[in-house]
N, C-alpha and C positions, 0 to 999 in steps of 0.2 A: 696375077700380077700384070703390070703394064707391057705392052710389047712394043709400042711405038714411042719415038723419043718426045712427042708432045704428050702422051700419056704418063710418061715418067715425070715430065716437067709439071704436069697437074697434080700428081701424086706429091711432089716436093713441096708444091705451094699449098696445098690442102693441109699437108702435114704442119707447116710452118703456120698457117692461119689457126689450125687447131691448138697448137701450143700456145699461141697468143691470146686466144680467146680463152683458154682454160686458165692461165695466169691472170688475165683481167678478172675472170669470174672469181677466183680465189681470193684475190686482192678485195673485191667488193665485198664478199662475204665476210671476210676478217674485219673490215671497216664497219660493216652493219653491226656485227658483234660488238665492237668496241662502243659504238654509238649506243647501243641497247644497254650495256653495261653503264656508261655514263649517264643515262637518262634514270636508270634505277638508283644511282648515287645521289648525294645530297648536294653536290656543286652544280648550281644551275647554270653559272657562266661556262663552265668546261663542258656540260652537256649542250648547251647553245653553240659553242665553237664547233663541238664535233659534229653536230648535226649540219652546220652550214659547210664542213669541209666534205661531208658525206654526199651532201646535195651536189657540189661541184664535181666530185667524183663521179656521181651518176650521170650528171650532164656530160661529161666527157665521154663516159663510156657509152652513152646514147649516140653522141656525135660519132664516134669512131666506129659505130655499128656493132658493139659488143653485145648490148642488149637495144630492146626496141625502145623508142621514145616514149610510148605509152607505159611501158613497164618502169622506166624511170620516173614519170610523173607520178605513178601511182605509188612506187615506193618512197618518193620525197612526200608526198602527202601524208602516207602513213607515219613518216617518221615525226613530222611537225604535229600530227595528231596527239603521238604518244608523248611528245615533248610538252604540248600544252595540258594533257591530263596530268603529267606528273607534276608541273608547275602549279596546277590549281589544287592537287592533293597536297603538296608541302605547303602552300601558301596558308598563312594564319587566318582564320575565319574572323571576319570583321563583325563587331557587336554594337 
């Protein structure tokens, strides 16, 4: 346990940051699950809007430092890739 006043303050700050980071990570994880379910579904417009909102959420998390900016870019890229793959799979074949 901390002994000095500054160490106690550092403990309080780190605990607060840990709670904020955990909450942000859980929110991101839930949003990513929702968009994955939307992509699997048949509604293309809903999945496109979900991907767009997830991208915005990832950008905000990277800006605030909850995740690294490269991780946000990687996750966004994978989302778009999955969205496009689902769109081509469900699109009727042209003859």
